[in-house]
N, C-alpha and C positions, 0 to 999 in steps of 0.2 A: 567315581567311589562308592559301595553301598552304604547307607545308614542303618547301624542296627544298635540299637539301643540294647544294652548287655542286660540290663534286666528284665525286659520282654522275653514273654516266648517266640523263639527265632522263627522265621519264616522264611522260605525261597529254594532254590538248586544247589546244594553239594555236590556238584564235580568228581571224581576218584577214579584214580588210576588203580586200578583193582591190579593186585599181584595174585600170583598164581598160587594153586592149592588153600583158596580164600575164596568159600563160598559167597552167594552177594548175598545172604541172610547173616553170616558171620563180620562183611563188610558195616550193615545194618546194627548187629548191635557196638559195634564196637563207636560207631558215630552215635548212638544214644548215651556210652558212657559219656563222650568227649564232650558233646552238644551240653550233657545233661537234660535231655526231651527224650521223652515216648513218642513221638505223636512223626516216627521216620519210615517213608517206604524208601521201594528203587526198582527204580523202571528199568526194565529187561534180564532178566537172569541172565546173569555168564556165566558158563559149565566153570566146575572150580579149577579148571587148565589152562583155560583162556585169561587174558589180564587186559587191560583197557577201560574206557570210558562203562561208568556205571553211573548213573544220576542218583542222587537220592532226591528225595522230596523232603522236606521237613516245616513243619506247623500246617498252616493253611495251602502250601504249595503242595499235597495232598491230596487235595482237590484236582487237581489239574494231571493227574498221574497217567490218567487213561490217556488223555489228548496229547502227553509226551513220550507217550510207550508208544502211539499210533507214528511215527515217523519214520522217516527212510534213516539206514543204515547203510556202514561203509566199513570193513575191516578188513584188516590183514593176517592173509594165511597159510600156514609151508603144510600143504599135504603130501603124506608116502606115499610112490605106487611099489606094489606086488604082495599088499599084506592091506588084507580085510579085518576087521576085530569088530565086535560083538555091540561097542555102542559109536561105531563109525569115528571113532576118536581112540591116540594112545596108552586109552586110560583102562579101555576094554582087553577082551580076551581073541588072542588070534583066531580068526574062524578060516580062510583061506591065505595059502601064497602061492605064487605065481611069480613067473621070471619074467620081468620088465622088458627084455630087450632093447632094441635100439632104437626107441621114438624119437620120432624128429621131433623139432621148434612145433613143424606144421600141423602135425598130427594133433600137440597136445592142444594147437591152439583151437582147432578144428571140436576137441572135445568139452572145450569151455563156450567154445562158439554156439553149441549144439544147449547152452541152457543164458537164453540169452532171451531177454523180454519175459512174454508171461508163460506160466508152468506149471503144475502140481508136482508138489512134494508129498512124501508119505513120511510124517513125522518118525523118528525114530523111537525104536522100546524105552532104551536109556535115556527117557527126558523127562520135563517135568507136567507133559497133560494129563489132565486129571480123565480118566474114564470111570463116570460111578463114584466119584468124590476121591477115587485109590491113583494117587502119581503112578504113571507107567513104566518109571523105575523101582518103584516097589515089586510093583509086580515082575519086571524083567530080572529082579534080583532072587526070585521063586523061581525061576526059569520058567515063568510064564511067556507066552507070546500072545497080544488079541489084536484083533483085527485094528488099523487105525485108517479113517477118513483122510483121504488126500487134503490139503489146501489150499489153495491158491498163492502162487508168489511171483514178484515180478526182478528180472532182474539187470538194472540200468547198465551194466558195464562192467568191466573190469579188466587189470593187467594182468601180467606174467612180469614179476620183476627178477625172476632166479631159475633157470631149470640147471639141473645138476643132482640125473638120475642117480635115486628115484627119488629122490624130493624135488617139489613142484613148487615157488614162492609168489603168492599172486594175491592183488587185492581183489576186494568185489564189493560195489552200490546193489544192496537189495531191499527191499520190503519188508517192513515188523514180520519174526513169526519165521523169519528165513531161519533155516538150518545150514550152515557153513560145513556140518559134518557129512550130512546128508548128500551136498553138492560135490564135497569133494567123495564122496564113498562113490557116488553116480558117477562122476569124469573118471574113476579109477575102472565101473563097468564099463563105458562106453571105449573105454583104451583098454579092454579085454584083460587086465592085469589087476584090477583091483587097486582101492588103494583109503588109505586113512587119514583122516586131520591128526597132523602131529604138533601146529603152534597152530595159536589164535590170536588175535588182539582186536578190540573194537579201536576204532579210530573217531567214529564219528555216530553221532544220533542227531537228526536234527539238524539246527545249527549250532549245536553242543560241539565241543572237539573237545581234546586234551590240554587246550591252550592254558587253559586254569583251572584244571585236574590239581586237588590234594592226593598227596601218595600215600599209601596206610603207616607207612613209619610216622610220618607226618600226620595222619588222622589220630595216632597213641600219644606223641607225645605233647603239641601244638597245645597251647592254653586254652580254653575255647573262647577267649578273646580275642585273638589270631585267628583262628577260625570262621564267627561269625563275619571279621570283612571280607572271606574267601568267597560267600556264599554269592549266590546270584538272584537278585531279589526279584521280585515275583514283579513290579513295574521293569523293569528289564528284560525279563521273559516276555512281556506282552509286546517291548519294544521290536524284538528279537528276533519273532511271530511272525510281526506285523500285524495282531490282532488289534 
């Protein structure tokens, strides 16, 4: 059990199971109110449509934010073949529509196999990456397209759970800074019909999973003294990480 003195400034990691339609900043704001503390940051932005694991660093844990953000991730997602979008996910406007045809499981697996190991991704225009201090998504909203530098990424492995054309449900294990939207888009390009990401859930980051996650309704309603014991202490984190 974690020991948290209710009166002292809380420190540790609170794992949240983010709901859809919340930004990562929204979740931080809710947590600041719930824990009555300002010193909270998050590890790794999740798009509003995405759900799942969002780690909040509280108090002294903000010092290890970069360390926690650098760890490998696991996502479960669904891609929808036949349509590409401006944002590479279902939130964007449709750019192209193509017939999907009778793709076989072997053809779909071959497309996923093309994105295993080391390769480069060009981040989507609709992303939080900043160029000259301006987030790309703000430029994208104005219809601007700027050159983005490719970034090195690594896929450790994937599973395909369901193929019900035009949908393919999958899990991917990858390095930090990986765009699952771009992965879905590129698999669609490989298959010749285009694709976009229609669902996404982060299930793991480093050794952190959803097993101890606090839901958004719990974060909004539980009293502070019930939320504090749900935090993972700095001592436990160093044990988990083998530091």
